[in-house]
LUMLUMLO-719213 format. One record per residue (C-alpha): residue number from 1; chain; x, y, z. Coordinates in Angstrom, 1 decimal, always signed. Example, Ala and Ser with C-alpha at 12.3 -4.5 7.8 and 13.67 -1.06 7.14 Angstrom:
2
lotor = 1; torse = A; X = +12.3; Y = -4.5; Z = +7.8
lotor = 2; torse = A; X = +13.7; Y = -1.1; Z = +7.1
***
This chain:
107
lotor = 1; torse = A; X = +58.5; Y = +157.8; Z = +94.9
lotor = 2; torse = A; X = +56.2; Y = +157.2; Z = +92.1
lotor = 3; torse = A; X = +52.9; Y = +155.9; Z = +90.6
lotor = 4; torse = A; X = +53.6; Y = +152.2; Z = +89.1
lotor = 5; torse = A; X = +51.1; Y = +149.9; Z = +87.2
lotor = 6; torse = A; X = +51.3; Y = +146.2; Z = +86.7
lotor = 7; torse = A; X = +51.7; Y = +144.9; Z = +83.2
lotor = 8; torse = A; X = +48.2; Y = +143.8; Z = +83.2
lotor = 9; torse = A; X = +46.9; Y = +147.2; Z = +83.9
lotor = 10; torse = A; X = +49.2; Y = +148.6; Z = +81.4
lotor = 11; torse = A; X = +47.7; Y = +146.2; Z = +78.9
lotor = 12; torse = A; X = +44.0; Y = +147.2; Z = +79.7
lotor = 13; torse = A; X = +44.7; Y = +151.1; Z = +79.5
lotor = 14; torse = A; X = +46.5; Y = +150.5; Z = +76.2
lotor = 15; torse = A; X = +43.2; Y = +148.8; Z = +75.2
lotor = 16; torse = A; X = +41.1; Y = +151.4; Z = +76.4
lotor = 17; torse = A; X = +42.8; Y = +154.0; Z = +74.5
lotor = 18; torse = A; X = +43.2; Y = +152.1; Z = +71.2
lotor = 19; torse = A; X = +39.3; Y = +151.7; Z = +71.3
lotor = 20; torse = A; X = +38.7; Y = +155.3; Z = +72.1
lotor = 21; torse = A; X = +40.7; Y = +156.5; Z = +69.3
lotor = 22; torse = A; X = +42.4; Y = +159.2; Z = +71.0
lotor = 23; torse = A; X = +43.9; Y = +160.3; Z = +74.3
lotor = 24; torse = A; X = +47.5; Y = +160.5; Z = +75.7
lotor = 25; torse = A; X = +47.0; Y = +158.3; Z = +79.0
lotor = 26; torse = A; X = +44.8; Y = +157.9; Z = +82.1
lotor = 27; torse = A; X = +44.5; Y = +160.3; Z = +84.9
lotor = 28; torse = A; X = +44.6; Y = +158.6; Z = +88.2
lotor = 29; torse = A; X = +43.2; Y = +160.9; Z = +91.0
lotor = 30; torse = A; X = +41.1; Y = +161.3; Z = +94.4
lotor = 31; torse = A; X = +38.1; Y = +163.0; Z = +95.2
lotor = 32; torse = A; X = +36.0; Y = +163.6; Z = +98.5
lotor = 33; torse = A; X = +33.5; Y = +160.8; Z = +98.5
lotor = 34; torse = A; X = +32.0; Y = +158.0; Z = +100.4
lotor = 35; torse = A; X = +31.9; Y = +156.9; Z = +103.8
lotor = 36; torse = A; X = +35.6; Y = +156.8; Z = +104.6
lotor = 37; torse = A; X = +36.3; Y = +160.4; Z = +103.0
lotor = 38; torse = A; X = +38.3; Y = +159.7; Z = +99.7
lotor = 39; torse = A; X = +37.5; Y = +157.8; Z = +96.3
lotor = 40; torse = A; X = +39.6; Y = +157.0; Z = +93.3
lotor = 41; torse = A; X = +38.9; Y = +158.7; Z = +90.0
lotor = 42; torse = A; X = +39.7; Y = +157.3; Z = +86.6
lotor = 43; torse = A; X = +39.6; Y = +159.6; Z = +83.5
lotor = 44; torse = A; X = +41.2; Y = +159.6; Z = +80.0
lotor = 45; torse = A; X = +43.4; Y = +162.5; Z = +79.3
lotor = 46; torse = A; X = +43.7; Y = +164.3; Z = +76.1
lotor = 47; torse = A; X = +45.6; Y = +167.2; Z = +77.2
lotor = 48; torse = A; X = +48.2; Y = +167.6; Z = +80.1
lotor = 49; torse = A; X = +47.7; Y = +170.5; Z = +82.7
lotor = 50; torse = A; X = +50.6; Y = +172.3; Z = +84.0
lotor = 51; torse = A; X = +50.4; Y = +170.6; Z = +87.5
lotor = 52; torse = A; X = +50.3; Y = +167.2; Z = +86.3
lotor = 53; torse = A; X = +52.9; Y = +164.6; Z = +87.1
lotor = 54; torse = A; X = +53.3; Y = +162.1; Z = +84.3
lotor = 55; torse = A; X = +54.5; Y = +158.2; Z = +84.7
lotor = 56; torse = A; X = +55.2; Y = +155.9; Z = +82.2
lotor = 57; torse = A; X = +55.1; Y = +152.2; Z = +82.1
lotor = 58; torse = A; X = +55.7; Y = +150.4; Z = +78.9
lotor = 59; torse = A; X = +54.7; Y = +153.4; Z = +76.7
lotor = 60; torse = A; X = +51.3; Y = +153.8; Z = +78.9
lotor = 61; torse = A; X = +50.9; Y = +157.1; Z = +80.6
lotor = 62; torse = A; X = +49.4; Y = +157.5; Z = +84.1
lotor = 63; torse = A; X = +48.8; Y = +161.3; Z = +84.9
lotor = 64; torse = A; X = +48.4; Y = +162.6; Z = +88.4
lotor = 65; torse = A; X = +47.7; Y = +166.2; Z = +89.5
lotor = 66; torse = A; X = +49.6; Y = +167.6; Z = +92.3
lotor = 67; torse = A; X = +46.8; Y = +167.5; Z = +94.9
lotor = 68; torse = A; X = +46.0; Y = +163.7; Z = +94.4
lotor = 69; torse = A; X = +49.7; Y = +162.9; Z = +94.6
lotor = 70; torse = A; X = +49.6; Y = +163.7; Z = +98.2
lotor = 71; torse = A; X = +47.4; Y = +160.7; Z = +98.8
lotor = 72; torse = A; X = +48.7; Y = +158.4; Z = +95.9
lotor = 73; torse = A; X = +52.4; Y = +158.6; Z = +96.3
lotor = 74; torse = A; X = +53.8; Y = +155.0; Z = +96.1
lotor = 75; torse = A; X = +50.4; Y = +153.5; Z = +94.5
lotor = 76; torse = A; X = +50.5; Y = +150.7; Z = +92.3
lotor = 77; torse = A; X = +47.7; Y = +150.3; Z = +89.6
lotor = 78; torse = A; X = +46.5; Y = +146.8; Z = +88.8
lotor = 79; torse = A; X = +44.1; Y = +145.1; Z = +86.8
lotor = 80; torse = A; X = +42.5; Y = +141.7; Z = +88.0
lotor = 81; torse = A; X = +39.7; Y = +139.4; Z = +86.8
lotor = 82; torse = A; X = +38.2; Y = +137.3; Z = +89.8
lotor = 83; torse = A; X = +35.3; Y = +135.0; Z = +88.4
lotor = 84; torse = A; X = +33.1; Y = +137.2; Z = +86.4
lotor = 85; torse = A; X = +34.3; Y = +140.4; Z = +88.0
lotor = 86; torse = A; X = +37.1; Y = +142.6; Z = +86.5
lotor = 87; torse = A; X = +38.7; Y = +145.9; Z = +87.5
lotor = 88; torse = A; X = +41.4; Y = +148.0; Z = +88.5
lotor = 89; torse = A; X = +42.8; Y = +147.6; Z = +91.8
lotor = 90; torse = A; X = +44.7; Y = +150.2; Z = +93.8
lotor = 91; torse = A; X = +47.7; Y = +149.0; Z = +95.9
lotor = 92; torse = A; X = +47.9; Y = +152.3; Z = +97.9
lotor = 93; torse = A; X = +50.6; Y = +152.2; Z = +100.8
lotor = 94; torse = A; X = +49.0; Y = +155.5; Z = +102.1
lotor = 95; torse = A; X = +45.7; Y = +154.0; Z = +103.1
lotor = 96; torse = A; X = +44.9; Y = +153.8; Z = +106.8
lotor = 97; torse = A; X = +41.2; Y = +152.3; Z = +106.5
lotor = 98; torse = A; X = +38.5; Y = +151.4; Z = +103.9
lotor = 99; torse = A; X = +34.9; Y = +151.4; Z = +104.0
lotor = 100; torse = A; X = +33.3; Y = +148.2; Z = +104.1
lotor = 101; torse = A; X = +32.1; Y = +148.3; Z = +100.5
lotor = 102; torse = A; X = +35.5; Y = +149.1; Z = +99.4
lotor = 103; torse = A; X = +34.6; Y = +152.1; Z = +97.4
lotor = 104; torse = A; X = +36.4; Y = +155.0; Z = +99.6
lotor = 105; torse = A; X = +39.4; Y = +155.1; Z = +101.8
lotor = 106; torse = A; X = +41.0; Y = +157.4; Z = +104.3
lotor = 107; torse = A; X = +44.8; Y = +158.0; Z = +104.8
***
């Protein structure tokens, strides 16, 4: 399996990278946090690490470290606008529960 992203997410990441003026992609990871245990992390990547896995969608790269891959396998990154709110959404098939505020998850 792999990490995928929608066209909307790829377009948004491309815009962020162009505005930033540098970077090879976007790192998707997880960290221990929140009331359910894990939280998603998004960061710009300027340099690949040896353990990184790279997934490409229409020229936009998502980079995932090997530890995070255990929790993210099969995840789809999406970007949505809902009313005045907009942001990335994580469609992760590994999630068994989420906290009430939606900031963290458990696998």
